[in-house]
C-alpha positions, 0 to 999 in steps of 0.5 A: 391491604388496607383500602384508602378511605375518603368521603365527599368532605375530603374531596371538597377540601382537596378541590378547594386547596387546588383552587387556592393554589391556582389563585395564588399562582395566578396572583403571583404571576399577574402581580409580577407582570403588573410590576414589570409593566410599571417598571417599563412605564417608569423607564419609558421616558428615560434614555440611557446616557453613559450608564445613567437614566436621564429623562427630560421634556424639553419645550417645543418652542421658546418665546425669547421675550418670556425667557428672561423671566421664566423659572426654568427651561427644562427639568432633568430627571436622572438616576443610575444603578451605581452611585456616581458623580455626573456633570449634566449640562443644558444649553440652547445654542445661539440663545443661551450659554451652557449651564453645567451642574455637578450632581451625585446620581444613585438608584433614587430618581432625582431632579434638577431644573435648568435655566441657562443664562442668555448668550449675551445682552444682544441675544434677544435681538437676534430674531428681530428680522426673521421673527422665528427659526428652528433650533435645538436644545442639548443635554450632555452627561459627563462622567469621570474619565471625560466620557460624554453622552449627549441628547438633543431635541428640536425647538422653535425660537420666537423673536422677543417681540412675539407675545402669546397672551395665553398658552394652549391650555388657557393659562394667562401669560399677560403678566409677562407684558411687564417684561416689556416695561423697561424703565432703565432703557436709554430711550426712556431716559431720553423721554423723561428728560424731554418731558421734564423740558416740556413741563418746565417750559409750559407752566400754564399747561401743567400748573400742578407740577413744576418738575418731574418728581414722581411721588416726591416721597409722598408729598405729591398731590394727585393733581401733581401726578396727573400733570407729570403723566400729561407732560410725558404723554404730550412729549410723545406727540410733540417731540417724537411725533408718535402716532397710534395705529389700531390693532386689536389685541387677540385675547384668546388661547394660543394667540400670538402678536408682535409687541415692540419694546419702547426702543423699537418704537421710539427709535423709528423716524416716523414712530407708530404704536398700537395700544399695547406698545404706547401703554408700555412706553408710558408705563416705562416712563412712569416707573422710571419716575418711581410711580406705580403704573398699571396696564388695564385690559379690556376686550381687544384693548389696553390702556394706562393706569397710574396710582396717585400715590405709592399705595395706589389709594386711587388710580387715574387712567389715560387712553393711550390711543389718543396719541393722534393730536389729543392732549394728555389732559384730554386723554386722562379724561377719556381714560377715566370715562373708559375705565368707569364704563368698562368696570360698570359693564364687567369688562375689565379683564385684568389690571396688571400692576407692574410693581406687583409683577416685579415682586413676582420676579417679572423684570424688565427685558432690558 
C-alpha cells in the first residue's frame, strides 16, 4: 500500500486554505448581518399602512402666525413592494383643510411635501383667547377598493400672535415678521385715509407733501417721503391715541413673544403697542402707499426705516417708541440718531427689508 506523503509545505497550504475559508465565511455572515441591520434601520421610521411603508416626521408644534408662509407642514416618504396607486392625505383638524394627493407607489422610496390650506380666513383667529391648545396631525392612506389606514401625531397649536424669534437650533425666524405687515388690512386702509386728512389739513406742519402719493412714480423727493411718514405717525397719536408700551424683544433662541397684528392693536378703545407692533403698523401703511419699509433690529428693540425712493438709495428712520406725545418729525430725527449710533457700535442686528421678504415668499398674514 502506498503511503501518503506530505511535507511542511503541504500542511501550510492546507492551513492557509482553511483560514481563508473561515475568513470568507465570517465576512459573508457579517456582511449579511450588516445588510440586515441597515435594512432594519431603513425601515425603523416607517409604519405599515395598507401594505404601504409610510414615514413622516410631523412637527411637535405649529406657530399659526408662521403657517401661511411655511414651505411645508410635513414631508411624507412612501413605498410599497407592489406597484399601486395611493391617495395620501394630510390635515391638521380645526386649522387646515385636508390636502389629498394621488401618488404612484412602488419599491423605490418617494417623497411628497404637504402644506394643507387653512380651514377658512378666520382659522388663524381661533386661538387668540387661549393662545395655545393641543391638537393632532392626521395622515390617511387610501387604496383602490376604498381601504383606508390612518396615522396620527400630537401637535401643539400656538396663536397667530405668538412670535418665536429663533428656533431651538438658533435659526433666525425674524423674517416671518413680514407676515405681520398687512398693507391691505381694513384698519390700514382707514389709517392711510385719516393720515391723508391730517396731511391736507396741516400744510404748515408738512410743507413738503400735499397728499399721500408714495414715491409718485419716482417724482417724490426725500423730503416728500419724510412728510408722508410723519403724517402717518402723527395720525396714530392724534386720531387713534396710540401709546407706546415698553416690552423688550427677547432675541434669544427659542424665545416666544406675543406680537399683535395692526388690527388687533388699532381696534382697541385705548390702544397701546410695543416697539415691534408700532413699527409693524407704520410699515403696513408705508407699504400700502407703495413705499419701501424696513424693520431695524438692535439689541432688545426695533424701529422703522423707509427707503427715500423705490431703490432705497438712502434710508431714513423713525423711533417708534416716541408715540407718547413726540411728533413724527422729532421721531424721525431721533431715529436717524439712533441708527447712526447703533451702526457705529455694530449693534444693528438686522435690517428686514419687507419688499425683499415678499420676493422670498413671506406674504401678509391677512
